[in-house]
N, C-alpha and C positions, 0 to 999 in steps of 0.2 A: 336674545341672550341679554342679561340686564345690563345696564348703563353703571360705571362707576367714575367716580373722580378723583384724583390724587389730591388728597387734602394737606399735603405738607406745607410748609411755611415756604414756598418758592412761588417764584414769579409767574410759572407757565401754566398751571392749575390745569393739568391735562384731562380732557374727556378719554376716558377708556371703555372698552367691551369685556366684559369680564363672564368667564364661565367657569362652574363649579362640577366637575363629573368625577367619579369613582374617588370622591374624597380630594380631589386636587384641584386647586384653583389655578385658573391661568388669566393673562391679561394681556391686551393689545390696545394701541391707540385707535382712538375712533377717527377712523378716515375723513369724516367729513366735516371733522371741527376746522374752520379756516386757519386757527393760530397753532393749534398742536398736532394738527395734519398726521395722524395717523402713525405717529412714531413715538417711542418714548425712550426718556433719558436713561444712561445706565443704572442709576438708583431705581427707577419706575419699572424697568424690566426685570428686576429683582424684587418686585413686590411680592409675589407667591410665598419667596424664602422667608420674607419677615412675616407673613401671615400665618405660615405653618409652623412658624419658630417653637422648639420643644422648650423654650424659657419662657414661654408667654405665662402670664401668672394666672392660676385659675381658680384658686380660692382666697378669701380674705384672710390677712393677717394681722398680728398683735403683735408689737413690740415687748420682748421679754428680759432681754439685755441692754446695754448701753446703748447710745445712739452710735450708729455706724457699724455696730458688732455684726451685724447678719443675726441676732438672736430673735428669731420670731417664731410664733406658733401659728398654725392654721387654726380658723374659726368658721362659724357661720355667718351668712349674710346677716342674719336676723342681729346676732352679739354684736358684730361690728356696726351695722347700722345704729344699733339702741345704744351703744358706747360713745358714739360718735353726738348723737342727739342730745344724750343726758350732759355728754362734756360742753357742748354748744350753751344749752339753757344755764349751766352753771356758771360757765366764762360771762356769758351776759348778765346773769343776775349780780356777779361777783365785782365784775370788771367793766359793766357797760357793752353797748353793741359794738362801740368803735374799736375794741380789743381784739374784734374777730376781723381777720385779713383774707380774703379770697386772693389768691396768687395764681394766675391763668395768663396764659399766652398762647402762640399761634402753633404749637407742637399739633395740631388738628384743627384745620380752618372750616369745617364743616359749621353751617351758621347756626344751626342749632345745638350741636356738640360743643361749639366754641361758647354761644351764648346763654344757652335756656339756663344752667347753674346759676348764673348773674341774678336769676329772678327771685331765687332762695334768697341770697345774701343782701338785694336790694328789700326785699319784703323785712329781712330783720336788720335793717338799717345800719348794716357793718361797714367798715371801712372797706375801700376800694384801691386797686390798683392804680397807679398815673404810669402809663407805660413808655419807659424812655430807652429801652435797652436796645432798640433796634435803629430807628428811623427818624427820631424825635427833632433832631437839629435841623437835618435838610426840611422836614414838614415845616417847621419854625421860620426857617429861612425863607422858603419859598413863598410862603403867606406873607412874609416882607415885601415880596417885590410883585407877587402875583395876586396875593388874595387867597391861593388854592395851592396845594401840592400835587392836583391832578393836571397831568400834563396831555401829552398828545396820545390820541387812539394810535397802536401801532399800525393798523391797518391804514392809517394815512400817510405812511412812511414810503408807500409805492410812487408817492407824489414827488419824493424828496431826491436829493442827489448824495447827499454828505452825513454821516452819524458818527459823533463821536463817543466812545466808548469813554466816560471821565471816571477814572476810578471803580470799575465793574468788570467783571470777568465772566461774561454771560457765556463763553464757551462752557464753562462749568456749570454757572447758575441759572442761566436762561437760553438755555440751548435752541429752545424752540424761537424765541426773538431772535438769536444769532444767527438761525437758520432763513428767518424770515426776512433778515436784511440782506441774506445771500440770494433770495429767490428773487427781492426785489431789485438787485442788483445796485445797491447803494455802495459808495466809497465808505471804507469804515477807517478811521484813525483810533487809536487809544492813548490816553494819558495816563499814567501809572506811574507809582514809586517802583513796580516789581512788573518784570517783564514776562507777562502771565501767556497762559495759552491763547488768549483772547490778543495780546499785543503780538503774540509771532504769527498770527493770522491776518493781522490787519494791513491795511497798505503804508500807514504810518504811525511811529510809536514817538511820543513824547515822554522820556523817561525824566522825571521830576522827584527832587528831595520829598521827605514827608512835611507835610503840613506847609507848603508852600506854593498849593492849588491857588489860593488867591491873588497872590502876586500874578501867578502866569495869567490868569484869567484877566487881572485888571491891566497887565500889559497889552493883552490883546484887544482888549476895549480901546486902550490908549491908542494903537496904532489904527485900528478902524474908523474910530472918531478921526483922529487927525489927517488921516488920509481920504476923507470923506467918501468912505466905503459903505455907510449904514444907509438905512432908507430914510431920506429926509421927512418926506409925506409921513411914513408910518410914525415915526419919532415924533414929529411936531403933533400929531392929533392924539396918539395915544399914550405916550410919556409923560412922564409928571417927574422934574427936577433933573431933565437932560442937561441944562448950561450948567446947573452946579456941579453935576458929575462929569461933565466936561473939563470945568475947572480943576476937578478933584484929581483924575486922572493925568491932567498937564503936568503937575508936578512930580509925578511917579518916573524914578530914573530907571532908564531899560538896563545899564550897566548893573544898576542894583538889582535888578530881577535875574540877570544873567548869573550874577555872583550868589544868589539865594538860591535858585531854583537848580542850577547845574545845568540848564539847556544853553543852547548858543544864540547869540543874537538872531542868526539866519533861521533856525528852529521858531523861534518866536515871530518873526515876519511871517515865516511861510505858513504857520498856522493861522495868522492873521488875515493874510491877502487870500490864502484859499478856503477858510472859515467863510469870509463875505462874499467870494466868488460864488460858492456853491450854496449859498444860504444853510449852512449847517444846523442840524439839531444837534441835542445833547442828550445820552442817555447817562444821569447822574447816578455814580453809585451811593451804595450805602455805606460801605467800608471807611471810606476817609473823611466822613461825616462825624464818625463816632469817635471825636478827638476835640479837645479844647478848643480848637481852630475851626473845628468843622462847619460850624453855623454860618461863619463869616466867609468860607470856601463857597459854601453852595450858592449864599447872598451872590459872590461875584459871577461864579458860573453861570447863574440865571440870567444875568443881564445880557449875555453874547446873543443869544438867539433874536432877542428881542429888537437887538439893533439891526437884524437881517428882516425884521419885519415878519416876524413868527408870533403870534397872538400868545401861544403855548407852545413853544417848541423844544420842549423837553420831556423826557419820560423819567418818572420816579414814582410815580403812586398813581392807581385808579380806584377811585370810588364809584360804583356803577348803582349800587342799590341802597336803600336804607334798610339796615338791618336792627333797629331799635327795638322794633316791638319784640324781637327774642330775647333782648335782655331785662326788659321789665323795669326799667327805673320808675316808670310811673307807679310802682307798687311801694316806694319810699314815702316815708312821713318825713322825714328831714334831710337836708342836703348830705352827701356823702364826705366824710374825710377821705382825703387821696393821699396814698403814700408812694413816693417816688420810688419806681422799682428798683433801681441801683441803689438805695439807700437803704433796703430791707434790714441790714445788719444794724444801721443805726437807730432803728426805731426797735429791735428786738434789744438790743443792750440797753436801751432806756425803758425797758418793760414796756412799753406801749402795745405791743403784740403778744397776745395770750393764747391765739387759737390761730393756726395757718392752715389752710385750705387749699391743698395744690392738686392742678389738673391742668392737662393739656401743656406740662412745663417741665422741666428737670433743673431747678434752680442752682442745685447743688454740681453743675455742671458749667450752666451758661452764665451765671453771675459773677462779676470779677469780684477779685480778693477774696477768694474762696478759702483761705486759712483764717480771716479775720470771722466771715459769715460762717464756717463751721464752728468756731471755738464760741461764737455767741449762741448757738443754737444747742451746743453741748452744757454752755454755763446757764441758760434759761431755763424756765418752767412752762415756756411755749408748747403746745400741745399742738401735733402736727399730722395731718391727714393728707394722704398721696393717695389718686386714682389715677393708675397708670398701667399701661399695658405690659411692662417689664419692671423687674426688681432694678431701679436705676439708683444712683449713690443716693437722689433726695429721698426714695422710699427706705433705703436702709437708715436713714435717720428720723424715720416716721413712726410715730404712735400706734397709726392704722394704715394699711395698706390695702385698696380695694383694686380688684382686677378689672381693668376695662377692656371694652372690645375694640375692635380696628372697624376703619369705615366700610370696610365691606362685610359687616353684619350689622348694618342699620341704614335707615331711611334718612337722607339728607340732600342738601343743595349746597354748594360753594360758588363765590365769584371770586375775581383775580386782580391783584393789585397790577396788572402789567395790561389787559385787553378787556373787553367789553363784554365776555359773555359768563354767563351763569350756567353752572353742570348740573346735572342730576347724578345722585349717588344711591342707588338700589339696593337694598340686602341681597347678598350672594347666597351666603351660608352664615351659619352659627356654629362658633367654637366655643369662646371662654368670654367670661368677665360680661359688664353690662356698660350700656352707653353713659355718657354724663348726664342727659336728661332722664334716664331710667333711676340712676341714684337719686338727682336731685328730688324725684317724685317721692322715693323712698324715705328719704329724709323728712321731707315734709310732712309726710303721713306720721312718723315718728315723733316729729315734733307738734301733732295735733293741729297742724294749719288746715283751715278749711279754704281757704282763697283757690278758687278754680283757676286760674290762671297759673299755678303750680301743677296743674294736673292735665293741662292740654297735652295732647297726641304731637309728636313730631310731625305728621303729617297737617293737623289742623295748622301749626305755627308757620310750618312751610308756606301752604295755601294764603293766609293771612297775609304774610310778608310778600309774596308774588303779587296779591290782589293790591296790596299797598303801591308797590312799582308799577302796577299796570302791567304785568307780566302774565303770561299763559300758562297754567298748570297743563293743561292738555298739549299746547305745544312742546314745553319740556318734555313731558314723559313721552312724546312721539319723537322726539330727535335726539333727546339725551343733553341737549344745550338748547341756551338761547341767547339773543343778541339784546344787549340793554342799549335801545336807542339814546345817542346823543341829545341832550337838550341843549337849546341856545345858551351861550357861554358869555359870563362877563368877569371883570377883573375886581374881586371883592376886597379892595382896598379902599382906604379914608377917600383916595381922589378919584375913584373909579376908573384908575388907568393903572399901568405898570409903573411902579415906582421905582426909579432908580435912586430917587433921596426917599428913603423908606420913614414914612409917618409912624409905621408901627415899632419899627425898631426903635427909634426915637423915644416912643412910649415906653420902651421896656431899659430904656438907660443907655442905650448903643449908639453907636454913630449912625448916622443917617447913610453913610457909604459903606462898604464892607473893607476892613481892617486888616493889615498883617499882623498878626500875633507871634512873635519868635519866640519858641520854646526852646529851654534847656533844661535835661534834667539832672539828678544828682549822680547819675550813672551813664557811661558813653554811649551805649547801642540804644536804638529805639527799636522796639518790640513791635511787628506786627503779627495779629491772630487772625488772620481770613478763615473763611470754612475750606474744607476740604471736598474735594470733588465726589467722593461717596459717602458723606455724611452732610446732613443738615443741621447744623450744631453739634447736639449729642445723638441723632438719631441715627441708626441703622450701625453703631459702632459695633452692639453687641451682636447683631444677625448677619451682618455681610462681613464683618471683619476685616475691611478693606479701609485701611489708616494708614499716615503717613507722620510718625511721630519724630522724625529728624528736625534739628534744627538747623535752617539755612543760613549761610554767613557767606559775606565776600572775603575773596582769597586774602585780599589785602589786609584786613581787619583779622582775620586767623593767623595771617605770618607774623602780625604783631604781638601776638599773643602766644605764640609756637605751638600753634594748633594747626593739624594736618586733616586731610579729608579723612571721614571714618573715625576720627577719634573720639573717645569718651569724652563728654564735655559737661560741667555744671554752668547753668544760667540761673543767676541768682539777682536779687535787689532786696530792699527791708521789708516785703511783703513775703517772701518765700525763696525757694529754690527748687530745680527741677533737673535731674540727672538725664542725660540722653546722647544721641549720636548726631553729629554734626556733618552736612553735607555742604561743599564748598559750590558756590554758584557766582557766576557774573551777572545772573539776572536781578540781584540786588546791589543799590548802590551802596558803599563803602558809609559805614555808620548805622545801618540797618540790620536786622537780624529777623528772621519769620518762623514761627511755630503756627501749626494749624490747630485751631481752637474746637472745645466741646466733649474731647476724646473722655471715655469713662474711667474715673480714678480707681474704681473698683476691678477693671479690667487691665489698665496701663500701669497704674500706681501713682499717675499726676494727670494733671490737667492744666495748660497754659494759664489758666485764669488762677492759680496758684500766684503769679506774677503781676497780673493787670491790674490797674488804679482802677478804684471805686470812686474818684473824684466826677463829678458831672458839671455839666456846660447850665451852670443854672441860669443863664438868662436866656436860654434855648430850650426850656422847659424840663432842665435836670437831663438834660442828655448824656447816654454813657459817653466815655473817654477812654475807652480802651487803648486805641492808638496814641495815646499820650502815655505811653507807658514806656521807661526807662529801664534797663538792665545791663549786666556786663556777663561776660563768658569768661571761663577758666577750664582748662583741659583738666580732668578728674586723676585725682592721684590715684595708683593703684591698690592703695590700701583702704581708700575712702570708705568711712561708714556714714558718710551724712545722708539723712533723709530727702523727702522731696516736698518737705514743707518746714517751715521754721518752729 
């Protein structure tokens, strides 16, 4: 049976074995894989339903009505490709190559499917996306301290005693990692604003107020240092700026930390002494670093494992192979103009983007401040092409929509940003649509481009990437996965050490030490928008139909507003408003409300991103700040005719 790998934007990157019999797909986990271990998460188990969905796009479409209206006509591949190619030529001739932007992300993480289309746009010298929507602030922060965001190999957890889940809910988003920790017998603690399913299954839970992570981490560091619980030899040999940092945290008042975080002094002390005794490692989440203070928080948290002598004692990212050959940046003849991902609406409003090519992404569900973005697209003359499996909200705003195939229908490989294995994906069957690389070759031909790099086969690209990384194609075909050996590591910082005093941060105009930035909004409630268990941002909403559109709220905040459990409410700020049902829970602290992100407006009528801020943490690479959003909530009047947008 063919090997498959789940290509979702998910830590686990599960190796699977697939079968197509009597017209039906079946999947199961590859039992030989050391991390994903022969079982699938609830989303993965339902992949055949996604693959066989009757909603899959089957033919190209051309828009005939207003953007978003759904007025589209069917067309042939030839007409669609020629229309796109002619519009590309026209746009470049009239406005220049930098007026064209390829917008892609990790909706499909196959190395070829993700990267190969970039070859065409690199060849054309178009603008490229500067990805800041997901983990950028944490990436920059970890580089400030360690010179890299690549942390601990999860298989090394078998040598550890304690893992701290800081702002991450792996029972939903990294189930195989969660079970690996169980298998290895580690003690698990959770630090979070929300009492998540992971928190409920942890040995200890430390519930903090939003954006106070930096204070908590600095207080823990202060106690470890003042009580001389740190590894003195390790610190002396491998830490840059320890004495300066020691003096910095000396001035921190624990009473102030207690007041701001909501934790007790006993909680803080228990964490510090227990973490030092057990030499804890930290799984740093992505969610909380998507805020204006997120980079500072990750810098502070990153210091803790080093105090107890871990060279790379965090889990955040895992870059195992060099995939740059697939992207083809070598085809450019001038440097790329980089457009920050979260600032897409800015560039459209200024008329700097005239052609937008979207694949592997659904920005009209995933980007913040949706009302602004949708208005910008409607008011502009930008030509939009979307290549997708389904008629997404982004597709509804597009001039041309191309049907994509799924990863069960093509050859590819995928690495993981959690573990050190690359997995093989073999075609199982062919139903509808074309892969990203197939469409790229068609467009190159229609544009009259002769460069052979735009016509390489998927297998040729895969073999070249494996060869460049010293990996065996034959071993990969035989086992379905291959481990990437870890090379000797060093800290890529200016000092060549772990930097508690960060010279890189200073160069960007930041303090050398993590700083607490207390934020207040013009509305009284902090809005959190994490991912839901049965979706990955907007994926699977339309196929599985398992969503949770409720607003979660602390009973004290509800009582203050005359709201009861099950009431219909309006959530609003100056960016938009939505109407939904409220559920009261003590799992959230006062002053915090929660909506799950990424649901389809076409199906639900609204999306949490009608409310979220499109501000960015500029000093941390224009990272997104979704969780620096403030709202208010009121009970919806019975005769309310208000819409879900402004």
